[in-house]
ROLUMBA-427179 format. One record per residue (C-alpha): residue number from 1; x, y, z; chain; residue in three letters. Coordinates in pm, whole numbers. Each point is the difference from the previous one (the first is absolute). Example, Ala and Ser with C-alpha at 12.3 -4.5 7.8 and 13.67 -1.06 7.14 Angstrom:
BEGIN
{atom 1, {1230, -450, 780}, A, Ala}
{atom 2, {137, 344, -66}, A, Ser}
This chain:
BEGIN
{atom 1, {12405, -1165, 14750}, A, Met}
{atom 2, {357, -132, 21}, A, Leu}
{atom 3, {233, 43, -290}, A, Ile}
{atom 4, {299, -236, 53}, A, Pro}
{atom 5, {342, 121, -125}, A, Ala}
{atom 6, {175, -194, -273}, A, Arg}
{atom 7, {365, -29, -63}, A, Thr}
{atom 8, {139, 147, -330}, A, Val}
{atom 9, {355, 107, -119}, A, Lys}
{atom 10, {80, 363, 46}, A, Leu}
{atom 11, {171, 10, -357}, A, Thr}
{atom 12, {102, -222, -276}, A, Thr}
{atom 13, {372, 71, 94}, A, Arg}
{atom 14, {-12, -109, 367}, A, Thr}
{atom 15, {-94, -293, 207}, A, Asp}
{atom 16, {-168, 236, 262}, A, Thr}
{atom 17, {-347, -91, 111}, A, Asp}
{atom 18, {-274, 253, 102}, A, Val}
{atom 19, {-345, -73, 129}, A, Arg}
{atom 20, {-299, 146, -221}, A, Arg}
{atom 21, {-353, 60, 91}, A, Thr}
{atom 22, {-117, 258, -277}, A, Leu}
{atom 23, {-98, -61, -261}, A, Phe}
{atom 24, {-186, -313, 84}, A, His}
{atom 25, {-267, -205, -165}, A, Ala}
{atom 26, {-248, 78, 260}, A, Ser}
{atom 27, {89, 368, 46}, A, Arg}
{atom 28, {151, 201, -272}, A, Lys}
{atom 29, {32, 338, 180}, A, Met}
{atom 30, {-87, 170, 340}, A, Ile}
{atom 31, {-93, 348, -105}, A, Gly}
{atom 32, {283, 118, -225}, A, Pro}
{atom 33, {257, -254, 163}, A, Trp}
{atom 34, {76, -267, -263}, A, Cys}
{atom 35, {318, -158, 95}, A, Phe}
{atom 36, {173, -107, 341}, A, Ile}
{atom 37, {329, -168, 37}, A, Asp}
{atom 38, {149, -103, 339}, A, His}
{atom 39, {353, -84, 43}, A, Phe}
{atom 40, {180, -139, 308}, A, Gly}
{atom 41, {104, 35, 258}, A, Pro}
{atom 42, {307, -143, -151}, A, Ser}
{atom 43, {364, -6, 98}, A, Glu}
{atom 44, {64, 14, -367}, A, Gln}
{atom 45, {34, 370, 38}, A, Thr}
{atom 46, {111, 53, -366}, A, Glu}
{atom 47, {-310, -184, -137}, A, Gly}
{atom 48, {-141, 315, -154}, A, Met}
{atom 49, {205, 35, -322}, A, Gln}
{atom 50, {-255, 120, -282}, A, Val}
{atom 51, {177, 165, -288}, A, Ala}
{atom 52, {-153, 272, -224}, A, Ala}
{atom 53, {-358, -65, -88}, A, His}
{atom 54, {-305, 200, -111}, A, Pro}
{atom 55, {-347, 96, 126}, A, His}
{atom 56, {-301, 169, -132}, A, Ile}
{atom 57, {-336, 87, 147}, A, Gly}
{atom 58, {61, -53, 377}, A, Leu}
{atom 59, {164, 116, 323}, A, Gln}
{atom 60, {253, -241, 169}, A, Thr}
{atom 61, {-12, 17, 372}, A, Val}
{atom 62, {298, -138, 201}, A, Thr}
{atom 63, {-5, -51, 378}, A, Trp}
{atom 64, {286, -152, 202}, A, Leu}
{atom 65, {-12, -180, 331}, A, Phe}
{atom 66, {371, -57, 14}, A, Ser}
{atom 67, {309, 37, -224}, A, Gly}
{atom 68, {64, 248, -268}, A, Glu}
{atom 69, {-67, 40, -372}, A, Ile}
{atom 70, {131, 259, -250}, A, Glu}
{atom 71, {-234, 130, -261}, A, His}
{atom 72, {116, 152, -317}, A, Arg}
{atom 73, {-205, 117, -283}, A, Asp}
{atom 74, {-6, 187, -346}, A, Ser}
{atom 75, {-103, 320, 175}, A, Leu}
{atom 76, {347, 19, 154}, A, Gly}
{atom 77, {-113, -130, 347}, A, Thr}
{atom 78, {252, -172, 218}, A, Val}
{atom 79, {-179, -85, 325}, A, Gln}
{atom 80, {68, -238, 287}, A, Ala}
{atom 81, {-306, -116, 203}, A, Ile}
{atom 82, {28, -135, 364}, A, Arg}
{atom 83, {-262, -127, 239}, A, Pro}
{atom 84, {-278, 249, 80}, A, Gly}
{atom 85, {53, 186, -340}, A, Gln}
{atom 86, {-218, -12, -305}, A, Leu}
{atom 87, {95, 1, -378}, A, Asn}
{atom 88, {-265, 82, -267}, A, Leu}
{atom 89, {76, 7, -355}, A, Met}
{atom 90, {-262, 107, -255}, A, Lys}
{atom 91, {67, -160, -341}, A, Ala}
{atom 92, {-256, 203, -195}, A, Gly}
{atom 93, {66, -34, -366}, A, Asn}
{atom 94, {326, -170, 58}, A, Gly}
{atom 95, {284, -18, 232}, A, Ile}
{atom 96, {290, -252, 69}, A, Ser}
{atom 97, {174, -67, 338}, A, His}
{atom 98, {210, -261, 174}, A, Ser}
{atom 99, {15, -121, 360}, A, Glu}
{atom 100, {290, -133, 203}, A, Lys}
{atom 101, {-2, -120, 350}, A, Ser}
{atom 102, {303, 89, 215}, A, Glu}
{atom 103, {172, -224, 243}, A, Ala}
{atom 104, {-26, 214, 323}, A, Asn}
{atom 105, {-9, -281, 259}, A, Gly}
{atom 106, {-376, -32, 8}, A, Gln}
{atom 107, {-228, -263, -129}, A, Pro}
{atom 108, {-170, 118, -338}, A, Leu}
{atom 109, {-379, 31, 61}, A, His}
{atom 110, {-235, 213, -203}, A, Phe}
{atom 111, {-323, 26, -204}, A, Met}
{atom 112, {-41, 159, -344}, A, Gln}
{atom 113, {-336, 79, -126}, A, Leu}
{atom 114, {-146, 151, -319}, A, Trp}
{atom 115, {-278, 241, -36}, A, Leu}
{atom 116, {-198, 37, -341}, A, Ala}
{atom 117, {-9, 360, -89}, A, Leu}
{atom 118, {-343, 143, -119}, A, Pro}
{atom 119, {-44, 111, -338}, A, Glu}
{atom 120, {57, 367, 52}, A, Glu}
{atom 121, {343, -80, 152}, A, Ser}
{atom 122, {130, -309, -178}, A, Arg}
{atom 123, {165, 186, -303}, A, Asn}
{atom 124, {159, 285, 205}, A, Ala}
{atom 125, {337, 62, 55}, A, Val}
{atom 126, {190, -239, 237}, A, Gly}
{atom 127, {109, 91, 350}, A, Gly}
{atom 128, {171, -113, 323}, A, Phe}
{atom 129, {-73, 71, 372}, A, Glu}
{atom 130, {184, -99, 310}, A, His}
{atom 131, {-155, 45, 341}, A, Leu}
{atom 132, {220, -33, 304}, A, Ala}
{atom 133, {-253, 94, 254}, A, Ala}
{atom 134, {-356, -126, 28}, A, Leu}
{atom 135, {-279, 37, 243}, A, Pro}
{atom 136, {-29, -252, 299}, A, Arg}
{atom 137, {-270, -101, 246}, A, Gln}
{atom 138, {-18, -213, 301}, A, Asp}
{atom 139, {-255, -266, -13}, A, Leu}
{atom 140, {91, -151, 341}, A, Gly}
{atom 141, {123, -344, -88}, A, Ala}
{atom 142, {190, 158, -323}, A, Gly}
{atom 143, {87, 294, -183}, A, Thr}
{atom 144, {-168, 121, -331}, A, Leu}
{atom 145, {214, 188, -266}, A, Thr}
{atom 146, {-195, 156, -273}, A, Val}
{atom 147, {170, -47, -341}, A, Leu}
{atom 148, {-266, 162, -227}, A, Ala}
{atom 149, {-344, 158, 31}, A, Gly}
{atom 150, {-190, 35, 340}, A, Asn}
{atom 151, {-76, -257, 264}, A, Ile}
{atom 152, {-122, 57, 354}, A, Met}
{atom 153, {28, 379, -47}, A, Gly}
{atom 154, {382, -13, -104}, A, Ser}
{atom 155, {80, 112, -353}, A, Asn}
{atom 156, {324, -79, -184}, A, Ala}
{atom 157, {156, 266, -214}, A, Pro}
{atom 158, {41, -251, -289}, A, Thr}
{atom 159, {-107, 108, -348}, A, Thr}
{atom 160, {-284, -239, -114}, A, Ile}
{atom 161, {-229, 17, -319}, A, Tyr}
{atom 162, {-302, -222, 124}, A, Ser}
{atom 163, {-178, -13, 336}, A, Pro}
{atom 164, {191, -242, 186}, A, Leu}
{atom 165, {196, -86, 327}, A, Val}
{atom 166, {309, -201, 123}, A, Ala}
{atom 167, {129, -63, 346}, A, Ala}
{atom 168, {234, -223, 191}, A, Glu}
{atom 169, {-92, -145, 341}, A, Ile}
{atom 170, {279, -123, 218}, A, Gln}
{atom 171, {-97, -205, 316}, A, Phe}
{atom 172, {206, 81, 307}, A, Ser}
{atom 173, {-183, -268, 231}, A, Ile}
{atom 174, {-233, -278, -62}, A, Asp}
{atom 175, {-341, 143, -44}, A, Gly}
{atom 176, {-284, 142, -214}, A, Gln}
{atom 177, {-22, 321, -181}, A, Val}
{atom 178, {-318, 142, -151}, A, Ser}
{atom 179, {-25, 290, -228}, A, Phe}
{atom 180, {-259, 180, -211}, A, Thr}
{atom 181, {16, -15, -379}, A, Val}
{atom 182, {-179, 195, -280}, A, Asn}
{atom 183, {-305, -204, -84}, A, Pro}
{atom 184, {16, 126, -358}, A, Ala}
{atom 185, {325, -179, -40}, A, Phe}
{atom 186, {76, -376, -41}, A, Glu}
{atom 187, {298, -113, 204}, A, His}
{atom 188, {279, -265, 38}, A, Gly}
{atom 189, {224, -79, 293}, A, Val}
{atom 190, {324, -175, -73}, A, Val}
{atom 191, {214, -183, 253}, A, Leu}
{atom 192, {369, 96, -49}, A, Ala}
{atom 193, {134, -156, 341}, A, Gln}
{atom 194, {-95, -199, 293}, A, Gly}
{atom 195, {-336, -168, 77}, A, Val}
{atom 196, {-336, 162, -50}, A, Ala}
{atom 197, {-380, -87, -9}, A, Arg}
{atom 198, {-284, 180, -157}, A, Ile}
{atom 199, {-361, -87, 21}, A, Asn}
{atom 200, {118, -327, 162}, A, Gly}
{atom 201, {231, -92, -301}, A, Val}
{atom 202, {364, -48, 47}, A, Glu}
{atom 203, {242, 171, -247}, A, Leu}
{atom 204, {343, -114, -128}, A, Ser}
{atom 205, {242, 261, -98}, A, Pro}
{atom 206, {-104, 143, -332}, A, Gly}
{atom 207, {-360, -94, 18}, A, Asp}
{atom 208, {-267, 256, -38}, A, Leu}
{atom 209, {-344, 35, 168}, A, Ser}
{atom 210, {-240, 197, -221}, A, Tyr}
{atom 211, {-278, 227, 119}, A, Phe}
{atom 212, {-275, 118, -247}, A, Pro}
{atom 213, {-160, 341, 10}, A, Thr}
{atom 214, {-247, 80, 273}, A, Asp}
{atom 215, {270, -126, 268}, A, Ser}
{atom 216, {28, 276, 256}, A, Ala}
{atom 217, {254, -154, 235}, A, Glu}
{atom 218, {277, -267, 1}, A, Ile}
{atom 219, {119, -194, 289}, A, Ala}
{atom 220, {340, -193, 15}, A, Ile}
{atom 221, {122, -238, 263}, A, His}
{atom 222, {388, -49, -34}, A, Ala}
{atom 223, {304, -92, 195}, A, Gly}
{atom 224, {296, 209, 118}, A, Thr}
{atom 225, {184, 151, -281}, A, Asn}
{atom 226, {-242, -89, -265}, A, Ala}
{atom 227, {-24, 240, -304}, A, Ile}
{atom 228, {-277, 43, -229}, A, Leu}
{atom 229, {-79, 233, -293}, A, Leu}
{atom 230, {-342, 151, -51}, A, Val}
{atom 231, {-108, 119, -359}, A, Ile}
{atom 232, {-319, 131, -129}, A, Gly}
{atom 233, {-184, 208, -244}, A, Gly}
{atom 234, {-307, 78, -192}, A, Glu}
{atom 235, {-83, -269, -243}, A, Pro}
{atom 236, {192, 83, -312}, A, Phe}
{atom 237, {-251, 103, -268}, A, Gly}
{atom 238, {215, -76, -298}, A, Glu}
{atom 239, {102, -317, -154}, A, Lys}
{atom 240, {390, -63, -57}, A, Ile}
{atom 241, {210, -206, -200}, A, Val}
{atom 242, {301, -133, 204}, A, Met}
{atom 243, {298, -172, -149}, A, Trp}
{atom 244, {365, -21, 114}, A, Trp}
{atom 245, {77, 347, 151}, A, Asn}
{atom 246, {-276, 189, -209}, A, Phe}
{atom 247, {-346, 109, 103}, A, Ile}
{atom 248, {-201, 132, -308}, A, Ala}
{atom 249, {-356, -18, -131}, A, Arg}
{atom 250, {56, -193, -328}, A, Thr}
{atom 251, {228, -274, -133}, A, Arg}
{atom 252, {119, 260, -259}, A, Asp}
{atom 253, {142, 225, 255}, A, Glu}
{atom 254, {181, -284, 157}, A, Ile}
{atom 255, {147, -106, -319}, A, Gln}
{atom 256, {101, 351, -78}, A, Glu}
{atom 257, {164, 44, 346}, A, Ala}
{atom 258, {186, -344, -40}, A, Arg}
{atom 259, {129, 98, -345}, A, Ala}
{atom 260, {108, 338, 124}, A, Ser}
{atom 261, {197, -153, 288}, A, Trp}
{atom 262, {170, -266, -201}, A, Asn}
{atom 263, {80, 264, -265}, A, Ala}
{atom 264, {155, 222, 286}, A, Arg}
{atom 265, {-195, 298, -123}, A, Thr}
{atom 266, {13, 326, 199}, A, Glu}
{atom 267, {-326, -82, 158}, A, Arg}
{atom 268, {135, -175, 300}, A, Phe}
{atom 269, {307, 219, 36}, A, Gly}
{atom 270, {324, -132, 121}, A, Asp}
{atom 271, {241, -8, 293}, A, Phe}
{atom 272, {318, -187, 136}, A, Glu}
{atom 273, {33, -249, 274}, A, Asp}
{atom 274, {227, -319, 56}, A, Asp}
{atom 275, {-267, -263, -16}, A, Leu}
{atom 276, {94, -105, -376}, A, Gly}
{atom 277, {-210, 24, -331}, A, Pro}
{atom 278, {-355, 122, 11}, A, Trp}
{atom 279, {-275, -264, 7}, A, Ile}
{atom 280, {-181, -59, -328}, A, Pro}
{atom 281, {-364, -44, -8}, A, Ala}
{atom 282, {-111, -359, -68}, A, Pro}
{atom 283, {-192, -127, -285}, A, Asn}
{atom 284, {-373, 76, 0}, A, Met}
{atom 285, {-222, -287, 115}, A, Pro}
{atom 286, {-205, -189, -262}, A, Asn}
{atom 287, {-329, 74, 172}, A, Val}
{atom 288, {-184, 320, -62}, A, Ile}
{atom 289, {52, 251, 285}, A, Leu}
{atom 290, {-335, 105, 115}, A, Gln}
{atom 291, {-86, 295, 218}, A, Pro}
{atom 292, {-97, -111, 360}, A, Arg}
C-alpha cells in the first residue's frame, strides 16, 4: 500500500512546508511510529525555526541528511545535530524544546518522527539522547545505517521503549537491495531523496510504502544517491489520543496538558533561546477527540 505525502505548514509562525505521511486516514500508525515529517532538501537553510513548545507521551526522533539543527530543551540540553547523527527526546509527562537550523552552507534536509510511548513509559521523567555513531552495513548497491532496534543482525544502541526498528538506506549506484525484516513487525519505507520503486510502484519524495506483518523481506530498486528511511514495529496494542504536540489516552489528559502549558506551570520546565516567545497551544477542536 502506498501512502502519498501531503504538504502542511511546519508551524503557524512560518511559511515553511513539510511533507507528512503519518498520521494518515488509511494508516494511523506503524508499530509505535505515529508521525512523519519530511523537510527539503531546501536552500532555505534557516527554514527550521520552531520556538519553545511542549510534548507529552512521545519520543521525537530527528535524522538529518544534510544541514545542521540546534536542539534546546527544558532539561538544559543544547545539542547540535549533523548528518549521520541521531537526536531522541523522550517527553514523558512533560518537556519543552525548540529547534533552530543553522546556515552552514548545506541544503537543509531532514526527517522528524514521533514514537508513541507505551503506558509504562509515557508518564516517566523526560530525557534526551544524542548518538553520533551508529552501526552500518554494506548491502551492495547501498549502505544501511541502523538508527534504532535490530535489522540484518545489526543493533543500534538507541534507547527504545517498544519493539521497533529504524534504518536509513543510501544507494551508491543504481540497483536493487533486499533485506530481511522481522515478520512480527509492520513496516514502512519512506523515500527521502531521488527515485525509487517498491513492488513495481514508483515513489515520490515523502511517499511511504506500507508492509503489513508477516512480511519477511523488503526489496527496493532505486537510483544513484537515492535515500530511504525504513521504520517498523510490533502493532501498537494501545489506543492513543493525538492532538497538537501531545499524545495521551483521553481528551481530559490533553486538556490538562494544554492548560498547564498555556499557564506556564512547572510541568514543562523552561529554557532560553533566541527564537522569540514560546508557542501557545491552540484552542481545542469542537469535535470530541476519540482514542484510535
